[in-house]
C-alpha positions in Angstrom: -34.2 -14.4 -41.5 -31.3 -11.7 -41.5 -28.1 -13.1 -40.8 -26.5 -11.7 -37.4 -23.4 -9.3 -37.2 -20.5 -11.5 -35.7 -18.3 -10.1 -33.1 -15.0 -10.8 -31.8 -14.1 -9.7 -28.3 -10.8 -9.8 -27.0 -10.6 -8.3 -23.2 -10.6 -9.6 -19.7 -12.9 -12.2 -19.2 -16.6 -11.0 -19.8 -17.4 -13.0 -16.7 -14.7 -11.7 -14.5 -14.9 -9.8 -11.8 -12.5 -6.8 -13.2 -13.4 -3.6 -14.2 -12.7 -4.7 -17.8 -14.2 -7.8 -17.4 -17.4 -6.2 -16.0 -17.9 -3.7 -18.9 -17.3 -6.2 -21.8 -20.3 -8.3 -20.3 -22.2 -5.2 -20.1 -21.2 -4.1 -23.3 -22.0 -7.8 -25.1 -24.9 -8.5 -23.5 -26.2 -4.7 -25.1 -25.7 -6.3 -28.4 -27.3 -9.8 -27.7 -30.2 -8.2 -26.5 -31.4 -6.7 -29.9 -31.3 -9.9 -31.7 -29.1 -8.3 -34.4 -25.6 -9.8 -33.1 -23.2 -12.9 -32.4 -20.7 -12.6 -30.3 -17.3 -15.1 -29.8 -15.0 -14.0 -26.6 -11.7 -14.6 -26.0 -11.4 -15.1 -22.2 -8.1 -13.7 -21.3 -6.5 -12.3 -18.1 -7.4 -15.4 -15.8 -6.6 -18.9 -15.1 -8.3 -21.3 -16.4 -9.2 -24.9 -15.0 -10.6 -25.8 -18.5 -10.1 -24.3 -22.3 -13.3 -25.8 -23.5 -15.1 -22.9 -25.2 -18.4 -22.1 -23.2 -21.9 -20.8 -24.0 -23.1 -18.2 -21.8 -27.0 -18.4 -20.7 -29.6 -17.6 -21.9 -27.9 -16.6 -25.3 -26.8 -20.1 -26.2 -24.9 -20.5 -29.6 -25.2 -16.6 -29.7 -22.6 -15.8 -27.0 -19.7 -18.5 -27.2 -16.5 -17.8 -24.9 -13.3 -19.2 -25.9 -10.9 -19.2 -22.6 -7.0 -18.5 -23.6 -3.7 -17.5 -22.1 -3.2 -13.7 -22.0 -5.1 -12.0 -24.8 -4.7 -14.1 -27.7 -1.8 -14.7 -30.5 -1.6 -14.5 -34.4 -2.5 -18.1 -34.6 -5.4 -17.9 -32.8 -6.9 -14.7 -34.6 -6.0 -16.6 -38.0 -7.9 -19.7 -37.0 -10.8 -17.8 -35.4 -11.2 -15.4 -38.6 -11.1 -18.6 -40.9 -13.5 -20.6 -38.7 -15.9 -18.2 -37.1 -15.5 -15.5 -39.8 -16.7 -12.6 -37.6 -17.7 -9.3 -38.9 -16.1 -6.8 -36.6 -13.2 -7.4 -33.7 -13.7 -5.3 -31.0 -10.9 -5.3 -28.4 -10.4 -3.4 -24.9 -8.0 -2.6 -21.9 -4.6 -1.0 -22.1 -2.8 -1.1 -25.8 0.4 -2.8 -23.9 -1.6 -5.9 -24.2 -2.2 -5.9 -27.9 1.1 -4.8 -29.9 1.0 -8.5 -31.3 -2.4 -7.6 -32.7 -1.6 -4.7 -34.3 1.6 -6.2 -36.0 -1.4 -8.3 -38.3 -3.7 -5.3 -38.5 -3.1 -5.4 -42.2 -4.3 -9.6 -42.7 -7.4 -8.3 -40.0 -8.7 -5.0 -41.9 -8.3 -6.2 -45.2 -10.9 -8.3 -44.1 -12.8 -6.6 -41.5 -12.7 -3.6 -39.0 -11.2 -3.3 -36.1 -12.7 -1.4 -32.9 -10.4 -0.5 -30.1 -12.3 0.4 -26.7 -9.2 2.4 -25.1 -7.8 3.6 -22.0 -4.9 5.7 -21.4 -4.4 7.2 -18.0 -2.4 10.1 -18.3 -0.7 12.9 -20.2 2.1 13.5 -21.7 0.3 12.7 -25.0 1.7 9.3 -26.1 2.8 9.8 -29.1 4.3 6.5 -29.4 0.9 4.7 -29.4 -0.2 7.2 -32.9 0.7 3.7 -35.0 -1.7 1.6 -33.2 -4.3 4.3 -33.2 -3.4 4.7 -37.2 -3.9 1.1 -37.4 -7.5 1.1 -35.8 -10.9 1.5 -37.9 -12.6 2.9 -34.7 -11.6 4.5 -31.3 -13.8 4.6 -28.4 -12.7 6.6 -25.6 -13.2 5.7 -22.0 -12.6 9.1 -20.5 -12.5 12.6 -21.3 -8.4 12.3 -20.3 -8.4 9.5 -23.0 -10.6 11.3 -25.7 -7.9 14.3 -25.4 -5.3 12.6 -25.7 -6.3 10.5 -29.0 -7.6 13.6 -30.3 -3.9 15.1 -30.2 -1.7 11.9 -30.8 -4.0 10.8 -34.2 -6.8 13.3 -34.7 -7.6 11.6 -38.6 -8.8 8.8 -36.5 -12.4 7.9 -36.0 -13.3 8.4 -32.5 -16.4 8.6 -30.2 -16.3 9.5 -26.2 -18.1 6.6 -24.6 -17.5 6.5 -20.7 -18.5 3.3 -18.5 -21.9 2.9 -16.5 -23.4 0.9 -14.5 -27.1 -0.6 -14.0 -28.6 2.2 -12.0 -31.7 0.0 -10.7 -28.6 -2.8 -9.5 -26.2 0.3 -7.9 -29.0 2.3 -6.5 -29.9 4.4 -2.9 -31.3 2.4 -0.2 -33.8 3.8 1.9 -32.4 4.3 5.4 -34.0 1.7 7.5 -32.6 -0.9 4.7 -29.1 0.9 5.3 -29.7 0.2 9.3 -30.3 -3.6 8.6 -27.6 -4.1 6.3 -25.0 -3.0 8.8 -27.0 -5.1 11.7 -26.4 -8.1 9.5 -22.5 -6.9 7.8 -21.1 -5.7 11.0 -20.3 -6.5 14.4 -22.4 -4.7 17.4 -19.3 -2.7 18.0 -19.1 -1.2 14.8 -22.2 -0.8 13.5 -22.4 3.0 14.5 -18.7 3.7 13.0 -18.1 6.0 10.1 -17.5 3.4 7.2 -14.8 4.3 4.4 -15.0 1.8 1.8 -12.0 0.6 -0.5 -13.1 -1.3 -3.5 -9.9 -2.5 -5.9 -7.4 -5.0 -7.1 -4.6 -5.0 -4.5 -2.0 -4.2 -6.9 0.8 -1.7 -7.0 -0.9 1.8 -8.6 -3.9 1.6 -6.4 -1.6 2.6 -3.0 -3.1 -0.1 -0.8 -0.5 -0.5 1.7 -0.5 3.4 1.5 -4.0 3.7 2.4 -3.4 1.5 5.1 -0.7 3.3 6.7 -2.2 6.7 6.5 -5.5 5.4 7.7 -3.6 4.4 10.7 -2.4 7.5 11.4 -5.5 9.4 10.6 -7.2 7.4 13.0 -4.2 8.0 15.7 -4.3 11.8 15.1 -7.6 12.4 16.0 -8.1 9.3 18.4 -10.6 7.8 16.4 -9.7 4.0 16.7 -13.3 3.2 18.3 -15.7 5.5 15.6 -14.3 4.9 12.2 -13.2 1.9 10.0 -12.0 1.4 6.5 -13.6 -2.0 4.7 -11.1 -3.1 1.7 -12.8 -5.6 -1.1 -9.9 -7.2 -2.6 -7.6 -10.2 -2.6 -5.0 -9.2 0.1 -2.9 -11.9 -1.0 -2.4 -10.7 -4.5 0.5 -11.5 -6.1 0.5 -7.9 -8.1 0.4 -6.2 -4.4 1.2 -6.2 -0.7 0.6 -8.8 2.0 -2.4 -6.5 3.6 -2.9 -9.3 6.3 0.7 -8.7 7.5 0.2 -4.4 7.7 -3.2 -5.1 9.3 -1.5 -7.4 11.9 1.6 -5.2 12.0 -0.1 -2.1 12.8 -2.3 -3.8 15.2 -5.5 -2.7 12.9 -7.7 -5.7 14.0 -7.5 -4.7 17.8 -11.0 -2.8 17.2 -11.8 -3.9 13.8 -10.0 -0.6 12.5 -9.3 -2.4 9.2 -11.6 -5.3 8.1 -10.8 -7.4 4.6 -13.9 -8.4 2.2 -12.5 -11.3 0.6 -15.0 -13.2 -1.0 -16.4 -13.0 -4.8 -20.0 -11.3 -4.5 -22.6 -10.5 -6.7 -23.7 -6.9 -7.9 -26.4 -6.5 -5.9 -24.3 -7.5 -2.5 -21.6 -5.3 -3.8 -24.4 -2.3 -4.1 -25.4 -3.2 -0.4 -21.8 -2.2 0.7 -21.5 0.6 -1.3 -24.6 1.0 0.5 -23.5 0.3 4.4 -20.6 2.7 3.5 -20.1 6.7 4.4 -17.7 7.1 1.3 -15.5 5.0 -0.8 -11.9 6.1 -1.2 -9.7 5.6 -3.9 -5.8 7.1 -4.0 -4.7 5.3 -7.2 -1.7 7.3 -8.8 -3.0 6.3 -12.1 -6.5 5.3 -13.2 -8.0 5.3 -16.6 -11.6 5.4 -15.2 -12.2 4.0 -11.7 -15.4 1.8 -11.7 -15.7 0.8 -8.2 -16.1 4.9 -7.9 -18.5 5.1 -10.6 -20.8 2.2 -8.6 -20.6 4.0 -5.4 -21.8 7.5 -6.6 -24.8 5.3 -8.2 -25.7 4.1 -4.6 -25.5 7.7 -3.7 -22.5 7.4 -1.5 -19.9 10.2 -1.7 -16.1 10.0 -2.6 -12.8 11.0 -1.9 -10.4 10.4 -5.4 -7.4 11.9 -6.5 -8.3 13.8 -9.5 -6.1 11.6 -11.8 -7.4 9.9 -15.3 -11.3 9.6 -15.0 -11.8 9.9 -11.7 -11.6 13.9 -11.7 -14.7 13.7 -14.2 -16.3 11.7 -11.9 -16.3 13.7 -8.6 -16.6 17.1 -10.6 -20.6 17.6 -11.0 -22.7 20.7 -12.5 -23.4 20.7 -8.5 -19.8 20.9 -7.0 -18.1 17.9 -6.1 -19.9 14.4 -4.8 -17.3 14.4 -2.2 -13.4 15.5 -1.7 -11.1 15.7 -4.6 -7.5 15.5 -3.9 -5.4 17.3 -6.6 -1.6 15.9 -7.1 0.9 17.3 -5.0 3.4 16.1 -7.6 3.4 14.1 -11.3 6.5 12.1 -11.4 7.1 10.7 -15.0 7.7 7.6 -15.0 8.3 4.8 -18.0 9.1 1.6 -19.4 10.8 -0.1 -22.9 7.2 -0.2 -23.5 5.8 3.2 -22.6 8.5 5.4 -22.7 6.7 8.3 -20.6 3.7 9.0 -18.7 2.9 11.0 -15.4 2.2 9.1 -11.9 0.1 11.4 -9.9 1.0 11.3 -6.5 -0.8 12.7 -3.5 0.9 13.6 0.3 -0.1 12.1 3.6 -1.7 15.0 4.7 -4.3 15.8 2.6 -5.6 12.2 2.5 -5.8 12.2 6.2 -7.3 16.1 6.1 -9.7 14.5 3.4 -10.6 11.4 5.6 -11.4 13.9 8.5 -13.7 16.5 6.7 -15.5 13.5 5.5 -16.0 12.0 9.0 -16.7 15.2 10.5 -19.4 16.4 7.7 -21.8 14.0 9.4 -24.9 12.2 7.6 -26.8 15.2 6.3 -24.1 16.4 4.4 -22.6 12.8 3.2 -26.5 12.3 2.1 -26.3 15.6 0.2 -23.1 15.2 -1.6 -24.4 11.4 -2.6 -27.7 13.2 -3.9 -25.6 15.1 -6.4 -23.4 12.3 -7.0 -26.3 9.8 -8.3 -27.8 12.5 -10.2 -24.6 13.0 -12.0 -24.3 9.6 -12.5 -28.0 9.2 -14.0 -27.1 12.5 -16.2 -23.7 12.0 -17.5 -23.3 7.8 -17.2 -26.8 6.4 -18.0 -26.7 3.1 -18.5 -29.7 2.6 -20.8 -28.2 5.4 -22.9 -24.6 3.7 -22.9 -26.2 0.3 -24.3 -28.0 2.4 -26.8 -25.0 4.6 -28.1 -23.0 1.5 -28.1 -25.6 -0.8 -30.2 -25.5 2.0 -32.8 -21.7 2.7 -32.8 -21.8 -0.8 -33.5 -24.4 -1.2 -36.5 -23.0 2.2 -37.9 -19.3 0.6 -38.2 -20.8 -2.5 -39.7 -23.0 -0.7 -42.2 -20.0 1.7 -43.1 -16.9 -0.5 -43.2 -18.7 -4.3 -44.4 -16.9 -7.3 -43.9 -15.4 -9.9 -46.1 -17.1 -9.5 -49.2 -18.7 -5.9 -48.2 -15.4 -4.6 -46.6 -14.4 -1.3 -47.8 -13.0 1.8 -46.6 -9.6 0.0 -45.9 -6.3 -0.5 -47.9 -3.0 -1.9 -47.1 -1.2 0.2 -49.8 0.7 2.8 -48.0 2.3 5.7 -50.5 5.0 7.5 -48.7 6.8 10.5 -50.5 10.6 9.9 -51.6 13.0 12.5 -51.5 
């Protein structure tokens, strides 16, 4: 029997509902379903009730999840290398969380290749990431923006553009009668005929959740639409990284006629797809967005979008047949930063343009919104095809293993660096 290729993954917990967690799950399943891989996953970025490793059904011993705090540490990596002897280390999410990992890349890469599924939201090209890129065997880039950034910062590093995808058999358009039934079962009688705007994001600062609530109220006020339009926000209103949305909604009296409703319970992918089908439009006004999974899910369901033209959002809305909704071009690009990220653009929108886009979508009517949704669905099927993603991902990982080997067969890497001395 051929030995399976063992992959160690570092990311958000792959069974968590975050975008990173969801994509990790999809990509792990793609590998496991070939019968050629086994996986050990570090389940990070969430609070755990237990730190006992768990096996994921139906894969059994082939997929083990190890709960950890954060994303890992030197000691944990060294221990897993000894006990599990993985063949590939694959990690994903923001590089700010993996500086500690690259600190010991000479220990890791002498044994196995390091594969990084990378997201970076915006320019200017982060040359401060160059050493990270050079310390990685293979870069997988999540968006066209990220791909261009890596090409400029470290052109010598092997890289492949592979955007996110969602299962189109789950996130799919429903028939008109089904949508009507969903509205009748989900909304009160007074709201069933409203134009529904949907927002599905984490309640965090860059997502602009509070800003959207304030501007949505002004939209309703300006066009006297308090009884004709509503906003549904699928999020945690008490997220410590965001604003108290319950207070905002109450303070602005947006609960008097169900102008803003909150969906706070964790739901299945099928239930989430039903919400996209219930909606007339999905909106994302984040000032920075590496990809934006919710808008891709929306387009896959045939529901048009309003998005800030930043990060991966701009390639989702821009189709070969025109825009699948209304794009919002940043009115300013502020350079912000920190000690770890010295500079990056933050793409900011104005209240006027957001309110204008909301009004245009409202006035578009069911037929035009349906047309925009259709071209969005076609765009997803052509450029973010879930089956193609899985096949490409599997082939990438097979190629990495064949090219780089592991342990006794490891090749293509040397920890020796030659420097020219003046």
